C-alpha positions as CSV (number, residue, x, y, z in Angstrom):
1,M,-0.3,0.0,0.4
2,A,2.4,2.3,0.9
3,E,4.5,1.8,-1.9
4,Q,2.0,2.2,-4.6
5,R,1.4,5.2,-2.6
6,Y,4.7,7.0,-2.5
7,P,6.6,4.8,-5.4
8,E,9.1,7.7,-5.0
9,I,10.7,6.4,-1.8
10,F,10.9,2.5,-2.8
11,A,12.2,3.3,-6.2
12,F,15.4,2.3,-6.6
13,N,18.0,5.4,-7.2
14,A,21.3,4.5,-8.8
15,R,23.2,8.0,-7.3
16,R,21.6,7.6,-3.6
17,G,22.6,3.6,-3.4
18,I,25.9,4.9,-4.6
19,G,26.3,7.6,-2.2
20,L,24.8,5.2,0.5
21,A,27.7,2.9,-0.4
22,L,30.4,5.4,0.0
23,A,29.0,6.6,3.2
24,W,29.4,3.3,4.6
25,G,32.3,1.6,2.8
26,I,34.5,4.1,3.5
27,P,34.7,4.3,7.3
28,F,34.0,0.3,6.9
29,A,37.1,0.2,4.8
30,V,39.3,2.4,7.0
31,L,38.2,0.7,10.2
32,L,40.1,-3.0,8.2
33,Y,43.1,-0.6,7.3
34,G,43.3,0.6,10.6
35,L,43.3,-2.5,12.7
36,V,45.4,-4.8,10.1
37,V,48.3,-1.7,10.2
38,F,47.9,-1.4,14.3
39,D,48.1,-5.1,14.5
40,F,44.8,-4.6,16.4
41,S,44.5,-8.2,17.6
42,P,42.8,-10.3,21.1
43,V,46.3,-11.4,21.7
44,R,48.2,-8.4,22.0
45,L,45.5,-6.4,23.5
46,W,45.6,-9.0,26.7
47,N,49.2,-9.3,26.7
48,G,49.0,-5.5,27.3
49,L,46.3,-5.5,29.9
50,G,48.4,-7.9,31.5
51,Q,51.6,-5.7,31.4
52,L,49.3,-3.0,33.1
53,G,48.1,-4.7,36.1
54,M,51.9,-5.5,36.9
55,L,52.6,-2.2,36.0
56,I,49.6,-1.2,38.9
57,R,50.8,-3.4,41.3
58,F,54.6,-1.3,41.4
59,M,52.6,1.9,42.0
60,F,51.2,1.2,45.4
61,P,51.7,2.3,48.0
62,P,52.1,5.8,46.4
63,S,55.5,6.7,47.6
64,I,56.2,10.9,49.1
65,D,59.3,9.7,50.9
66,G,61.3,13.5,50.5
67,V,59.7,14.3,47.3
68,M,56.7,15.7,48.7
69,W,58.1,19.4,48.0
70,E,59.2,19.1,45.1
71,F,55.9,17.5,43.8
72,M,54.1,20.4,45.2
73,K,56.6,23.1,43.6
74,A,56.3,21.0,39.9
75,I,52.2,21.3,40.9
76,F,52.4,25.1,41.0
77,E,54.5,25.7,37.9
78,T,52.1,23.8,36.1
79,L,49.2,25.6,37.2
80,A,51.4,28.8,36.7
81,M,52.6,27.9,33.2
82,A,48.0,27.2,32.5
83,F,47.1,30.9,33.8
84,I,49.5,33.4,32.7
85,G,49.4,31.2,28.6
86,T,45.5,31.5,29.0
87,L,45.3,34.8,30.5
88,F,47.5,36.2,28.3
89,A,45.8,34.0,24.9
90,A,42.5,35.0,26.6
91,L,43.6,39.3,26.3
92,I,44.9,39.1,22.6
93,A,42.5,36.9,21.3
94,V,40.1,39.9,22.0
95,P,40.9,41.9,19.3
96,F,41.6,39.2,16.9
97,A,37.9,37.7,17.8
98,F,36.3,41.6,16.8
99,L,38.4,41.3,13.4
100,S,36.6,38.4,12.7
101,A,33.3,39.3,14.0
102,R,31.4,39.8,10.3
103,N,29.6,42.6,12.0
104,V,32.7,44.8,12.9
105,L,34.6,44.4,10.1
106,R,33.2,44.5,7.4
107,F,36.1,44.4,4.7
108,S,36.3,40.8,3.9
109,P,39.8,40.2,2.5
110,G,41.1,41.8,6.0
111,R,38.8,39.7,7.8
112,F,39.2,36.2,6.0
113,F,43.4,36.8,6.4
114,V,42.3,37.3,10.2
115,R,40.8,34.3,10.0
116,R,43.0,32.4,8.3
117,G,45.9,33.2,10.7
118,M,43.6,32.1,13.8
119,D,42.8,28.7,11.9
120,F,47.1,28.1,11.7
121,L,47.2,29.0,15.2
122,R,45.1,26.7,16.4
123,G,45.8,24.1,13.6
124,V,49.2,23.3,15.0
125,D,48.8,21.1,18.7
126,Q,50.6,23.0,21.5
127,L,52.7,19.8,21.9
128,V,54.3,20.8,18.4
129,W,54.3,24.6,20.1
130,A,56.2,23.7,22.6
131,L,58.9,21.2,21.1
132,V,59.5,24.6,18.8
133,F,59.7,26.4,21.6
134,V,61.8,24.2,23.7
135,R,64.2,24.3,20.9
136,A,63.8,28.9,21.0
137,V,64.0,29.1,24.7
138,G,65.6,25.9,25.9
139,L,64.0,23.9,28.7
140,G,61.6,25.1,31.1
141,P,58.1,26.7,32.0
142,L,58.9,29.5,29.8
143,A,58.4,27.0,26.3
144,G,55.2,26.1,27.9
145,V,53.6,28.9,28.5
146,M,54.3,30.0,24.9
147,A,53.0,27.4,23.4
148,I,49.6,27.7,25.8
149,I,49.7,31.5,24.4
150,I,49.9,30.6,20.6
151,S,47.7,27.9,20.3
152,D,44.6,29.4,22.2
153,I,44.8,32.6,20.1
154,G,43.5,30.8,17.6
155,T,41.3,28.7,20.1
156,L,39.7,31.7,21.6
157,A,39.5,33.9,18.9
158,K,37.3,31.3,17.0
159,L,34.9,31.2,20.3
160,F,34.8,35.1,20.9
161,S,34.6,35.9,17.3
162,E,31.3,33.5,17.4
163,A,29.8,35.4,20.6
164,V,30.4,38.8,19.1
165,E,28.5,37.4,15.7
166,G,25.6,36.6,17.5
167,A,25.2,39.6,19.8
168,D,22.2,41.7,19.2
169,R,23.1,44.4,16.7
170,K,20.5,46.9,18.6
171,P,23.2,48.3,21.3
172,G,25.2,49.0,18.9
173,E,22.9,50.9,16.4
174,G,22.4,53.4,19.4
175,V,25.8,53.9,20.1
176,A,26.4,54.7,16.1
177,A,23.1,56.7,15.7
178,N,24.5,58.9,18.7
179,G,27.9,59.1,16.7
180,G,29.5,56.3,18.5
181,N,32.6,54.7,15.3
182,T,32.9,51.0,15.5
183,L,35.2,51.3,18.1
184,Q,32.6,53.0,20.5
185,C,30.2,50.3,18.9
186,A,32.1,47.6,19.4
187,R,33.3,48.5,22.9
188,F,29.7,50.1,24.4
189,G,27.2,47.5,22.2
190,I,28.9,44.3,21.9
191,L,31.2,44.1,24.9
192,P,28.9,44.0,27.8
193,Q,26.8,41.4,26.1
194,V,29.8,39.3,25.4
195,L,31.7,39.7,28.2
196,P,30.6,37.0,30.3
197,M,30.6,34.5,27.6
198,F,34.5,35.7,27.4
199,I,34.9,34.5,30.6
200,S,32.9,31.4,30.8
201,S,35.2,30.1,27.4
202,T,38.8,31.1,29.0
203,L,37.5,29.3,32.5
204,Y,36.7,26.4,30.0
205,I,39.9,26.5,28.1
206,F,42.2,27.1,31.0
207,E,40.8,23.7,32.7
208,S,42.0,22.0,29.6
209,N,45.3,23.5,29.8
210,I,46.2,22.3,33.2
211,R,46.2,19.2,31.5
212,S,47.9,20.3,28.8
213,A,50.9,21.9,30.6
214,T,51.1,18.4,31.9
215,I,52.2,17.2,28.7
216,L,54.0,19.9,27.2
217,G,56.4,19.4,30.9
218,I,56.8,15.2,29.1
219,V,59.0,17.5,26.2
220,G,61.1,19.2,28.6
221,A,58.1,22.6,29.5
222,G,58.9,21.9,32.9
223,G,56.2,21.5,35.6
224,I,54.8,18.4,36.4
225,G,55.1,16.8,33.7
226,Y,58.9,17.0,33.6
227,Q,58.8,15.0,36.7
228,L,56.6,12.1,35.6
229,S,58.8,11.5,32.8
230,E,61.9,11.3,35.3
231,R,60.1,8.6,37.3
232,I,59.0,6.4,34.7
233,R,62.1,6.8,32.5
234,G,63.4,5.0,36.3
235,H,60.8,3.1,36.9
236,H,59.9,4.5,39.9
237,W,56.3,4.1,39.7
238,E,55.7,4.2,43.4
239,E,56.1,8.0,42.9
240,V,54.7,8.1,39.3
241,A,51.6,7.2,41.4
242,T,52.1,10.0,43.8
243,I,52.3,12.3,40.7
244,L,49.1,10.6,39.2
245,L,47.4,11.1,42.1
246,M,47.7,14.5,42.4
247,I,47.8,15.8,38.9
248,L,43.6,14.0,39.2
249,F,43.0,16.0,42.6
250,T,44.1,18.9,41.0
251,V,42.7,19.0,37.7
252,Y,39.0,17.3,39.8
253,L,39.8,21.2,42.0
254,I,40.3,23.9,39.3
255,D,37.1,21.7,37.3
256,W,35.1,21.9,40.8
257,V,35.7,25.8,41.1
258,S,35.8,26.7,37.5
259,G,32.2,25.1,37.1
260,K,30.9,27.8,39.9
261,I,31.5,30.6,38.4
262,R,30.8,29.7,35.2
263,S,27.8,28.7,36.2
264,R,26.9,31.8,38.4
265,L,27.9,33.1,35.0
266,I,25.1,31.7,32.7
267,E,22.8,32.5,35.4
268,G,23.7,36.2,34.9
269,A,24.7,36.3,38.8
């Protein structure tokens, strides 16, 4: 009955059939290729789980003998890296966000080049930037801070520009009607609307950078990541467990505090 009423649905369509075959076939082919190339086998997984269980047994009980102060210093170093990097990235991203927004910069070629520049900054992973800056400025937290700043400028500029483009135009039009220029329209007509979102996005990126700064330390950018990599190389697994517990607690605490602040910003309090 339905086939008679809607023949176009049940009729064979070669183009649609080919499209469906490609939509299902290509991901399946990529999946098979990955499983074969990466030697994804149950035996290898089982052996890996056995090795992982052995390492976990070596980690307990965690050890803090003579290293607690060193680990605490490294944790604060990681927090400082994430905070300074996020703060500078957010401040630098604000003008680029306005230059990337259609309702602020009407000059299309200029907006295009700003956006592509931001795409380039966030398109390169922080780990790659860290390797570059370790080579440029040497080992230590400065390389990690620079990597966070460069990468997050592109990310925050993208998030901020979307908020600017979604802002209500009436306040800006009111400023323009009273003789305000483009800069004043952006400052008094748009910025008060999007500032809570700017802060919320910055806090979220700061949370992410706590974890990122740990990874950056492994490649020589200082902080708790450097301590973690040194303990893993030396097979001091009980100290590795201590570091992992400290990282988990720190990330949980920052996430909790940041979530409280973001919820108040969203509620308008």
